[in-house]
Every structure is written in structure tokens, then in C-alpha cells.
C-alpha positions in Angstrom: 50.8 29.3 18.6 51.6 25.6 19.0 48.1 25.0 20.6 46.4 26.8 17.8 48.2 24.7 15.2 47.4 21.5 17.1 43.7 22.5 17.3 43.5 23.3 13.6 45.3 20.0 12.8 42.7 18.1 14.9 39.8 19.8 13.2 41.2 19.2 9.8 41.9 15.5 10.6 38.3 15.1 12.0 36.8 16.7 8.9 38.9 14.7 6.5 37.9 11.5 8.3 34.2 12.4 8.4 34.0 13.9 4.9 34.8 10.5 3.3 31.7 9.1 5.0 29.3 11.8 4.0 28.8 10.7 0.4 28.4 7.1 1.5 25.7 8.0 4.1 23.9 10.2 1.5 23.9 7.3 -0.9 22.6 4.9 1.7 19.9 7.4 2.8 18.7 7.8 -0.8 18.7 4.0 -1.3 16.5 3.7 1.8 14.1 6.3 0.5 14.0 4.5 -2.9 13.2 1.2 -1.2 10.5 2.9 0.9 9.0 4.1 -2.4 8.9 0.6 -3.6 7.1 -0.5 -0.4 4.5 2.2 -0.8 4.1 1.3 -4.5 3.3 -2.3 -3.6 0.9 -1.4 -0.9 -0.8 1.0 -3.3 -1.1 -1.8 -5.8 -2.9 -3.8 -3.2 -5.2 -0.9 -2.3 -6.0 -0.5 -6.0 -7.1 -4.1 -6.3 -9.4 -4.1 -3.3 -12.3 -2.1 -4.9 -12.5 -4.6 -7.8 -12.4 -7.5 -5.4 -15.1 -6.0 -3.2 -17.3 -5.2 -6.3 -16.8 -8.8 -7.6 -17.8 -10.3 -4.3 -20.8 -8.1 -4.0 -21.9 -9.0 -7.6 -21.6 -12.7 -7.2 -22.6 -13.5 -3.6 -24.9 -12.3 -1.0 -21.9 -11.7 1.2 -21.6 -10.7 4.8 -21.9 -6.9 4.8 -19.8 -6.5 7.9 -16.8 -8.2 6.2 -17.0 -6.0 3.1 -17.4 -2.9 5.3 -14.4 -3.8 7.3 -12.3 -4.3 4.2 -13.5 -0.9 2.7 -12.8 0.9 6.0 -9.4 -0.6 6.5 -8.5 0.3 2.9 -9.5 3.9 3.5 -7.5 4.1 6.7 -4.4 2.4 5.1 -4.4 4.7 2.1 -4.9 7.9 4.2 -1.6 7.4 6.1 1.3 8.8 4.1 4.9 8.7 5.4 7.4 11.3 4.3 10.5 9.3 3.1 12.8 11.9 4.8 11.1 11.0 8.2 11.3 7.2 8.3 11.5 7.1 12.1 10.6 3.9 13.9 7.3 5.5 15.1 6.2 6.6 11.6 7.0 3.2 10.1 5.2 1.4 12.9 2.1 3.6 12.4 2.1 2.9 8.6 2.6 -0.8 9.3 -0.3 -0.9 11.8 -2.7 0.5 9.2 -1.5 -1.9 6.6 -1.8 -4.8 9.1 -5.4 -3.9 9.7 -6.1 -4.1 6.0 -4.3 -7.4 5.8 -6.4 -8.8 8.6 -9.7 -7.6 6.9 -8.6 -9.0 3.5 -7.7 -12.3 5.2 -11.2 -12.5 6.7 -12.7 -11.8 3.3 -10.8 -14.5 1.6 -11.5 -17.1 4.3 -15.2 -16.2 4.3 -15.3 -16.5 0.5 -14.6 -20.2 0.9 -18.3 -20.6 1.9 -19.5 -19.4 -1.4 -19.1 -21.9 -4.3 -20.4 -19.4 -6.9 -17.8 -16.9 -5.8 -14.9 -19.4 -5.9 -16.0 -20.4 -9.4 -16.1 -16.8 -10.7 -13.2 -16.1 -13.0 -12.9 -12.4 -12.0 -12.7 -13.3 -8.3 -10.1 -16.0 -9.0 -8.0 -13.7 -11.1 -8.2 -10.9 -8.5 -7.3 -13.3 -5.7 -4.3 -14.5 -7.7 -3.2 -10.9 -8.3 -3.7 -10.1 -4.6 -1.5 -13.1 -3.6 1.2 -12.0 -6.1 1.0 -8.5 -4.6 1.4 -9.8 -1.1 4.5 -11.6 -2.2 5.8 -8.4 -3.8 5.1 -6.5 -0.6 7.0 -9.1 1.4 10.1 -8.7 -0.9 9.8 -4.9 -0.9 9.7 -4.9 2.9 12.7 -7.2 3.1 14.7 -5.0 0.7 13.7 -1.9 2.7 14.8 -3.5 6.0 18.1 -4.5 4.5 18.7 -1.0 3.3 17.8 0.4 6.7 20.2 -2.0 8.3 23.0 -0.9 6.1 22.2 2.8 6.7 21.8 2.4 10.4 25.0 0.5 10.7 26.9 3.0 8.7 25.8 6.0 10.8 26.9 4.2 13.9 30.4 3.3 12.7 33.4 5.4 13.4 34.2 7.9 11.8 30.9 8.0 10.0 29.1 8.5 13.3 30.8 11.9 13.5 29.6 12.9 10.1 26.1 11.6 10.9 25.8 13.6 14.0 27.3 16.7 12.3 24.8 16.6 9.5 21.7 15.3 11.4 21.5 11.8 9.9 19.2 9.8 12.3 18.4 6.1 12.5 15.5 4.9 10.4 12.7 2.4 11.4 12.3 -1.2 10.4 9.2 -3.1 9.4 8.7 -5.6 12.2 6.6 -8.7 12.5 3.0 -8.1 13.6 2.0 -8.9 17.1 1.2 -12.6 17.4 2.6 -13.2 14.0 4.0 -16.5 15.3 0.5 -17.8 15.9 -1.2 -19.4 12.9 -4.6 -18.0 12.1 -7.6 -20.2 12.8 -9.7 -21.0 9.8 -13.3 -22.0 10.7 -16.2 -22.7 8.3 
């Protein structure tokens, strides 16, 4: 009888310790999902600007077709990858980030190559779209930073005791971070 009472007491103590963490973990999980939504929203904003940018470039300059094709294909690939906010594993975040990175690279080539076209640089639509794109890139950077901060708080919480017991009991798993692109420390070469 004494062993049964001790076992029940241990179970009750463990449940009371872990139950106080459950709501906190859920709140952090939801915050991370909301931050992920903001990241996706900013990337979508960028994807929505690209057709206008490409159309403006086509209309103003006899531009390198391969550059425009690369931007269009990268946009199609980036917008085709959707990540379920409930499955923000490191692998899925990395896959999403790779597709967005390819689009960033293609856009970078487009903007660098546009320097060779004075008519394009003087076009008000192109200048306005370029400014909107730069602002969107800044918003993406802020959204990614906010997401990473939220993931850090969540991942830390599910590793702390006694919250780790609750996390394991209810299947809360670590989430993935956005990371710097490979060779991000190297400055891009601009050649005209």
C-alpha cells in the first residue's frame, strides 16, 4: 500500500510540475507559427513584386533573356514550396530557405545587370519597384530575425526541466532556424 501511495504521489508531482509548462509551450509554439506566417507573407510580397519588375525590364530594355528567365523560374520554384507551420523542422525550413535563396540570387543578378541600361535606371516604374523590393528585403530580414528569436525561446523552453517532460509527453519537437546562406560571408562580385 505504501508503494502504491508513493507511486501515485510521484505521478501527481510529475504531472503538476509538467502541467504548469504546457500552456507556456503552447503559447510559444503558437508565437512561432505566427512569426512563420509573417516570414511567408514577406516572401509572398516579394514574389508578387517580381512579375511587375520583369515586365518593366522587358518593356524598357532589350534585356538578357537568360537573366529574366532565371528570375521567373526561381520565383515559380520559390512560390511552389509551402511549409506547414505545424512542421517547422530544420529540414523543411532549410528547403524553403534554399528556394528563396535561389530567387534572391536571380534577383541580385537582375538588379546588377540593370546597371548597364541607362534607360532602365531612368524609368520611374523600375526605380519604384526597385525601392519596394529593397524595402521588402528589409522586411524579410526583420521577419526572419523575429522568427529565429521565437524559435530560440521555444526550443529553449522545451529543453528546460520540467518543461522537457511535458514536451516529450505531448510531442513538442524542436523547430528549425533560418541560417546564413552558404558563402554568405563572401561579398558578391559586381562586374560591368
